N, C-alpha and C positions, 0 to 999 in steps of 0.2 A: 480790760479783761480779754478782749478779742484783738489785742494789739498784734498778736503773732500772725494774724491773717493779713496784715499790711505788707508782710515780706513773704516772698515765695519759699516754699519748703524745698530745701536743697539736700540731696543725698549724695555723698561722695563715697567712692569705693576704690580700693586698691586691687588690681587684678594682676596676678602673677602670670605673665604670658608664658613663662617656661612651663608652669603647671598646666595651663590650658592646652598648650601644644602637646605635651606628653599625654594628657587625657584623650585628646582627639586622635593622636597616633595610636594609643592603646585600643581605642574603640574601633578604629579602622582595621587594625591588624587582627582583631578577634572577631569582628562582625562581618568582615568581607567574605562573601560566598558562604554564609553560615548554613543556608538550607541545602548546600551541595556537599556531598551527594545525597540524593533523596533515596537513601538506602541505609540499612542498619550498619553502623560503624562500631566494630569491636565491642566494648563493654555496654553499648546501648542494648545489645541483646540480653544483657543481664539486668541492668537497671530499668530498662523499658518494661519488663514484666512487672516490676513493682509499681511503676506509674499506672499501668493498666489495672492492677489490683486496688490501688487507691481510688481510681475512678469508679470502680465497682463496689468499693467499701468492703473488700474481702481481706480477711486477716492473713498476714504472712510474717515470717521471721527472716530477717537479713542478718546472717551471722558475721557479715563483714564490718558491722558497726551500728551506731545509734541511728534513729530514724530521721534526724533533721535534714540531712542531705537528700534523702529520698523524697521527703515532703516538699523541699524546694523544687525538685524536678517535677513532682506532681502538680505543684502550683503553676509551673509553666504550661503543663498540659491542660490544666483547668482553664487558665486564661485563654488558651488557644482553642477551647471548645472540644477537647479530645474526649471521646466517649469510652475509651479503654479497649475498643475492639480492634485488636491487631495481634497476630500470632508472632511472638518474638522467638523464633525457633532457629534462626541461623544468621550469621554475619553476611551482609551483602544482599539480604532480602529487600526487594523494592517496597517502599512504604505505600500503603493504600491512600486514597484521596482524603480519608477522614483523619489522618495523622498530621497534626500541625508541627512539622519538622522544625521550622524556624523558632516557634514558641518554645518547644521542648529544649532546644539547645541554647536559648537566649540567656537564662540566668547563669549557667556555668561560664558562658562567654563574657558576660558583663563582669563576673567576679575576676576573671583573668585580666580583662582590660583595666579594671580599677587598680590592679596590682602595680601598674606602671606609675601613676601619680603618687600612690602611697609610698613606693620606694623612694621617690624624690623627697617626700616629706620626712621620711625616716632619717635620711642623711642630714637634712637641715636640722632636725631636732637633736641629732648627735653632734651638732656644732661643726659640721664640715661645710665646705663652700658650696655655692649653687652650682658651680662647675662640676664638683664631685657628685652632687646629688643627681645631676643630669645623667650620669653614667650608670646609675642603679636602675634596674629594669623590673624587678619582681619583689614582692613582699607580702606579708600577711597583716591584716588590720590591727590585731591586738597589740603588737609591739609599738606601732605608731601612737595609739591612744595612750598607752602607759607613759611613753616619753613626753607627750604633750602634758600629761598630768604632773610628771616629775619636775619638768622645767617650770611649770606654773607655781608649784608649791614654794619656790624660793621667795616669791614676792606677793603671792595672792592665795594663800592657803584658805580653804573652805569658801572660796568665791564660787559664783555660778559656773564659770569656765572650769575651775578646778574639779567641782563635782561632776560636770558633764564628761570630762575626759576620764575621770576615775571610773564612773559608772559605765561609760562606753567600753572601757577596758574589760570590766567584768562581763558585759554582754558579749563582747567579741570572744572572750575565753570560752564561754558556754557554747557559742556557735562553732568554734573551732573543734571542741571536743564532741559536740553534738553531730557533726558531719562525719568525722572519722576519729577513731581512737588515737591515730597518729598525732592529732592535735594536742593530746594529753602531754606529749613530750615538751612542746613549746609552752604549754600552760605551766608545767612544772618549772621550766626555766624562768618564766616571768615571775612566778611566786618566789623563786630563789633570789632574783634581782630585787624584788620589792622587799624581801626580808633583809637583804644586805643594806639597802637604803635606809630602812627603819632602824637597823642596828647602828648605823652612823648617826641617825637622829638622836638615839638614846645618849650617845656621848656628847651631844651638843648642849651646852649649858644654857643656850638661849631658849630652849624648850622647857616649859614647866611640866610637872608630873601630870597635871590635868590636860595640858595640850597634847602630851605624848599619848595619853589614854584615848583622847578623841581621835588622834591620827590612827591609832591602832584599830579602834572600832570602825572607823570609816573604811579602812583597808579590808578589814575582815568582812564587812558588809558587802563591799563592792567586788572583792576578789574571791570570796569563798561562798558567802550565803547566796548572793544573786546568781552566780553561775550554777550552784546546786539547784536553786529554785527553777531556773530556766531549763536546766537539763531535765528535771522532772516534768516540766510543762511540755517539752517535746514529746515525751512518752504519753502524756495525758492526751494531747491532740491526736497522736498516732492511734492510741487505743480507742478514742472517741470516734475517729473516722472509720476505723476498721472493725465494725461490729458484726460482720457476717462470717460464718464459717468458711474456711478456705483450705488450700492444699497443705498447709503447715500445722494444722490442728493437732495432728497425731503426736507431735513431739511435746505438746503441752500436757499438763495434768488434766485429769477428768474434770476437776472444778473449773479450770480455765476454759476448757472446751464447752462446758455446759453454760458458760456465761455468754457465748456467742450465739447469734441468731442462726438457726438451722443446724445441720450436723448432729452432734451428740445431744444438743439441747432438745431436738425433736424427739429423741429416744428417751431422754431422762426426765422430760417435763412431766410433772405430776407424780414423781416417785415419792414414797414415804421417806422422811428424813432420818428417823432413828432405826437402826438395825436391831431387830428383836429375835428372840428364840423362835425358830420356824421361818425366818426370812429366807427368801431365795435371792442369791446375790451372784454377781460376777466380780472377780478380783483382778484389778489391773496393776501391773508392776509400775511403781512410780519412776524408776530409773529411765525407762523408755529407750534403753540401749541394749543390744544393737538395733532393736526396733521395739515399738510398743507391742505388748502381748498380755494375754489374760491366762490366769491359772486354768488348766485344762486337764481332762483325763478322757480315756476311751477304753474300750474293752480289751485292747491288746495288752500283753504282759511284757515285762523285760525278758530278754533271752536268758535261758538257763545258764549259758556261758558266753562271755563276750569274746571278741576276736583275739584279745591278748591273753586269753586263758582264764581270766578272773570269773568267778561265779556271781550270780545275782540271787535275789530272793524269789524271782519269777512272779512277783506281785504285779498288779495292774499299773501301767505306766501313768505317771503324772508329769506334765510338761507345761510349758508356757507357749501359747498358740497366738500368732500375730493376726488372727482374723476373728470376727464375730462368729460364734458357733453355739449351738445348743449345749454342746459338751463343756462349755465354759461355766455353766450354772452349778452353784453349790448351795446347800441348805445348812443354815446355822442351827445346830441342835444342842439342846440342854442335855449333858451327860446323864442327868438323873431322871430323865423322862424319855419315853419312847416316841412321843408324837413329833411329827415333822410339819406342823402347821402353827400359825401364830395364834396365840390365845386372845381372848377378849376380856379385859383390855390387854394390849401387847405388853410383854415383859422385855424392856430394852436391855441390850448387852452393854456393860460398862467396862471401863479400863480395869484390867486385872481379872476379869471373869474367865472361867474355864469353859471352853466350848469344844464340840466336835464338828468337823466340816464333812458333810455327806455329799458325795457326787450326785447331782440331781438325776441323771439318766441311769447310772448303774447302781445307785444307792450304796456304794462302797465308801468306807470312811478314809479320810486323809490320814496317812500314817508315815512315820519314819522310825528307823531302828539302826542298830549298829551293823549295817551292811554298806559297803563302799558304793558310792554313786557311779554310774556307768562311765562318765568321762572325767569326773573329778574324784579320784580314789581317796583323797584326804578328807572328803566330805561324806555325809551320810546320804543314802538313797532315800528319796521321797516317793511314796507309792500310795495306791488305794488298796487297803488290806483285803486279801483273799484268805479264807481259813482253809488251809490244806491238811488240817489235823496232824500237824507236826509241831515240834517244840519251838514255835515262833509265834508267841502271843501278840495280839493287837496292842499297839501303842499309839492311840489315836486322840489323846487329850492335848489341847493347845490353849495356852494362856494368851488372851488378847491384850496387847500393849499399845495404847494410843500415844504416838510420839509427839503430836502437836496438841496435846491436851492442856487445858488451863487448870485442871485440878485432878486429883486421883479418883474422882467419882464421875468423870466425864462419860457421857453416853457415846457409843460408837455411831458415827453419823455417815450417811451416804455421801460419797464424793469428797466431803470436807475432811474427814478423819484420815490421817496417815497412820497405818497400823503395822505392827509386825506380830508374828505368831511364834511364841516360844514353846517348844515341845516340853511337856511336863516331865517326861521320863528322862530325857537326855540333855535338856537345856539347849537343844539346837534350835536355830531359827531357819524356817524354810525360805530360801532365797533363789533368785535367778542367777545361774552361773554365767549365762551368755553364750555357752557352747552349743553348737547345733548337733543334735543326735544323728546317728547314721540312718540308713534306709529303714531299719526296723522301727525307728522312732519318727518316721516321716519328716525328717529334717527339722522337727520342732525343737524348741529351745529347752535345755536341761534345767530342771529345778532340783536343788539339793538342800540338805540340812547342814547348816554351818554353826559351829560353836559360837556362843555369845562372846566368849573370851577374845575372839579375833577382831572385835570392834564393830563399829557401826558403818554401814554402807547403804546407799539408796537401793541397791538391789534386794535388800531385805524388807523394803517398805512396800506396802500394798494399799490400795484404796478401793472401796466399793464403788463400782461405776453404775451398773444397772441393778435395780432392787425392786422387789415386790414382796408383799406379805403372802406367804403360802396359805392356801385354803384347803387343798386336797390332800387327804391322808392316804388314799389309794394310789398305787404307783401309776396305773394307766391314766387316771385323771390328772395326776401330777405332771406326767409327761406332756399332756395336752396343754397344761397350764404353763409349763416351761417354754413351749413353743409360741406362746401368746405374747403380744407386746405389753410393756408395763404402762399403766395409766393411773396415776394419782398425782396430786398437786402439792408441790412444795418449792419455795424459791431458794436458789443457791447462788445468788449473785455475789461475786467477789468484790472486795473493796479495790479502789485504784491501786493502793500501795501493795496489796497482795499480788495483783496482776503485774504491776511494775517489777516487783522483786523477782517474780518467776520469769518474766520475759528478759529482764536484765541478765539473770543467771544463765538462761539459755543462750543468749547472744555471746556471753563470755566463754561458755563451756562447749557449745555446739561446734563440732569440727567435722567438716566434710573430708572425705578421704583425699589425701594429697595425691594429685595426679600430675605427672610431668607434662608441662605445657610447652608447646613448640617455642613460645617466646618468653618462657621463664628464664631467669638469670640469677646470678649470685650477687651479693652486695659488692664484692670486689670488682665485678664487671662494670659497675656504674662509674667508678672513679675515672677510668680511662675511656668510658663510653664505647666499650667493646660489644655492645648489644643494642638492638633496636626492637621496635614492635610494629609489625605491619597491621594497620587498623582496618584497611579496606582496599579492595582491588576491583576495578571495573570489570564487569562480566565479559566484555569483548575487547576493549582497548587496553593499553598499558597504564592507564591512569590509576593512581594508588595514593593512599595516605599512610604516613608513617609517624610514629613517635621517634624522632631522631633529633637530638640536640645540636646546637651550633657548636661545632668542634673547637672553634677558636675561643668562644666564650667559656666552654667547658674546661679547656686546658688553662685558660687565663685564671679561672677561679681556683684551680689547684695550685697554680704558681703563686697567686695572691695569698692563699692560706699558708703556703710554705714560707714566703717572704715575711708575712706578718709574724709567724711563729719564731723564725730565726731572729728578726729584729727585736722582738719583745724579749727573748731570752738574752740577747746582747745588751739591751738597755737595762734589764734587771741586774745582770752581773755588774755592769758599770755603775749603776746607782748604788749597789752594795758597797762599792769602793768610793762612794761620794763623788762620782763623776756623772754630771748631768748633761747628756748630749742634746736633749731637747728641752725647751722651757716647760715649766709645770703646767702652764695653760694649754699646751699641746699634749702633754702626757696623759692628763685625765680623759680627754675625749678619745685618745688612742686606746686606753685601757677599757673604757666603756664600750667602744665599738667592738673590741675583741670579745668582751663578755657576751655581747649579744650575737655577733656574727659567727665567731668561732664556736661559742657555746651552743648557739642554735643549730649549727651544722652538726656538732658532735651528738647532741641529744636526739636529733632526727635521723642520724645515720647509724651510729654504733649499735643501738638496740637490735638492728636487723640481723646482726651476727648471732644473736641469742634466740631468734625466732625460728620455730619449726613450721614454716608455711611456704607456699609457693610465692616467690617474689618476682616482681616485674620492674622494669626501668622506672615507671612512674612513681614507685615508692620512694625514689631518691629525690624527687622534685622539691619537697619541703626543705630538705637539707641543702640542696643546690641553691635554693632561693637565698638563704643566709650567706652562702659562700660567694655568690655573685655580688652581693652587697659589699663584700670586702674589697672587690676590685677597685672601685673609685676611691675608697678609703686609703688603700695602699698607694695608689697612683698619686693622690694629693700629698701624702706624706713624703713620698720620694721627691716630688717636685719642690715642696716647701723646705725640706730639711737636708736633703742630700745633693740636690742640684744647686749648688751655691753660686756658680758663675753664670754669666749671661749666655755663654756658649753652651754650657750643659743644659740650661733651661730651653734654649732654642732646639737643641738636638732632641731633648725629651719631648717637646711639643710636636716635633716632626714624627717621632716614633708613635706618639699617641694618634696622630692623624692616620698614619699607616695602619695602626692596630684597629681603629674604628672602621677604616675602609675594608680591612680584611673580614671583620665581623659582618659588615653589610654584604660583602661579596659572597660569603658562605650562605648567609640568609637568602640572598637572591638565587644562588645556585640550587639550593634545596627547596625553594618555595613550591615547585611543582609537586613534590611529594609531601609538602606540608598542607597545602590547600586542595590537592587532588586534581589540579588542572594547571596548565594544559597536559594532555597525555604525551608521554615521551616515547621515543623510539627505543628499540632494544639496545642500540649503541649508546644512546644518551643515558639509559638506565645503568648500563654497565660502568659508564664513566662516573656515576655517583657512588659506586661501591668503593669508597676510599679505604675501607678496612675489610679484610676477608671475612670477618665475623659478622658483618652487616648483611642482613637478609633482604636485599632488594629483589622484589618479585619480577621475574622475567618469564613471559609465556614461551612455551616451546613452539617453534615455527613448524 
C-alpha cells in the first residue's frame, strides 16, 4: 500500500524558453522606471480623481465606460495604502508623499507586459511557426483563450482543459467590455467566429443532435450568460463601494440620490411616502438636462409684449429653477374642496385623479391656456393664474398620470413615482423645454404646455423630491411651514437592478460638451501616424513623455494588411478557377488568421468614423494590436510559399534582420520620449520631429 514511498516523487516540466524570455522582456519594458515621473501624466488627471473617490467611497459617474477599469486602478491604490487625498487638478502636478505612484501604475503596466507572451501564444494557436510567433508583440487575452478552447475540442471536448479555456474566454470577454465599451467590438467578433465554428459543427455528421445541443448550451453559458453576469457584478461592486453622496448625484434621479448616504438622503429622510390632498411638494424634472431643476414660480409676470412683438398673458411666471428654493414648493389641492391641509386620515392621490397645484408662497394656481409660450411659440404658455377681470378664465385642472405604475389604482409616491400632468381643458402636458429665459425671467429654464399627440419625452416627466403633509391653513403660518425642513420617516431604498439600469442609461446617454483638444485627431490620422500626444513635460528640463508609435512597425502593419488582402483576393480568384497555389493545410490557417487579425482591425477601427466624440491616437491601439499580429503571419507566408529558391530565402532572411534592426533602432531613438529620460537638448528634440505634424515640445530659450 505504501510502496510508492520507496521511489522518489519526480515532477517533470517543459519550459518554453521563448515564452519565458518574451515575458521577462515584456515586464522589463513596462516596469522600467514606472514611478518616474513622480507627477501627474496626461489621463492620470482624469482617472486619478475616480481613484480618490473610490478610496473615500463617494459616488461618481464616469461617462467614458463601465466601472471595471476604474476599480482595477483603485485596487492598485488600495494595495499601496492610498488614502485618496490628492488634488488631481492639472497635468504635471507633483505627487505628494501619500500617493503610491508605483502601485497606482502597476496593474496597467502588467496588463501591457503580459500582452507580449500572449501574442506569442496566439500565433502558435493559429498554427504558425514559433519563429512567426516571436514576431508578434501585442494582443488581448480573450482571443487566445478561445483559440485554445477551439483547438482542444477536436480531440477532448468537455474535458477539464476544454471547460477551462471556454470559461476563461467568457471571463475575458466580460473584462474587456467591463473596462471600455471598445472591448464590445472584439467581443462581437469573437461571437461571430464562435457562431461560424458552430455552424460548421452542425454540418458535421459525427455530432449527434444531443451532442450539438450540449455544445450550444456550453457556449451560451460561457460566452453569453457568464459575461452578462460578470458585467452586472462589476456594477454591483461599484455601487456597493460607492455608497456616499458625491459630486455627480445631481444627474441621477431623486430616488437614486436618496439611496446614497448624505446629500439628498439627509433632506428626504423621514418624508411621508404617499402624496395626499394637502401635501406640500417640490417637483423635479426627471430629464436632468440641460441641468437638474425644480418647478418654480415667483411674483414676477411675463412681459406684456416680447422683443419679437408677440404678446403674452401677463400672468405670473412659471419656470424650472436649478437650485433649492422656497419658491419651488407647491400644494396638491382637491378641486372640490378649499382646504390646503392634509386631512386625518390622509386622502392619497392616485393615478388618474384630478388635482390643482397651488404655488406655496403666492397661493396662485398652476395654469395653462391657448397662449404661445415665450420662447417656444408652438407650445402653450404655463403660468400661475392672476384674475385680471378680463375674458381669460382660469384653466387650472390637471390629471395625474403615473407612468411607472403597476396598476391603474396606484398611489402617487414620493420620489418613486414618475408622473406627468395632463391639462384637462387642452390635453397639454407641462414639460421642460430646456431653453433659458431672457433677463426678465432671470435666465431660468422655460416650462411649456405640449400636446400629448407629439409623443412621450422625459422632459414631460416629474417626481416629487421633497414632501411634507401640510398642517397650516393660514397663509402666514403656511409660509413658516414651507421654510421648515421636512421630518418624517419612510424608506426608499432602490433595488440593485433599478440602480444598475439608471446608472447604465446615464453612462450611455450622458454626453459632455465636445471641446476641441490640443491633441485630438481624426481616425484617418492614425493610419499614417500623423499625430502624437504629449503626456508630460518636465517643469524645468526638456524631459517629456509622448504617445508616439514605432513608425517602422506602424508602416509595416499597414503593408502587411495590404499584402494579406491582395494575396487573399488573388488566391480566391485562382481557387475559383480550380487553381490551388498553396496546400489546403496552409490555406485554412491563412483564412483563420485573416478572420481574426483583419476582422479585429476592422471592427476596432471603422466604427470611429461613425462616432461623434473627441478622438485620440490611443483609440487606435486595439485595432493596431490585431494589425501588428498580421506582420509575422504575412512574413512566414512569404517565406514558406513565395521564396522557393535557396537564394530568395537567404535574401529574405537578410531583409528580415535589417527590418528587425530598424524596428529596434527606432525604439532606441525614441526611448527618451517614451520613458521620459534622459532629458534631451533642443537640437536632439528637433531631430526627433520626423513629421511636421508631430508636436515635440521645445522650450523657448
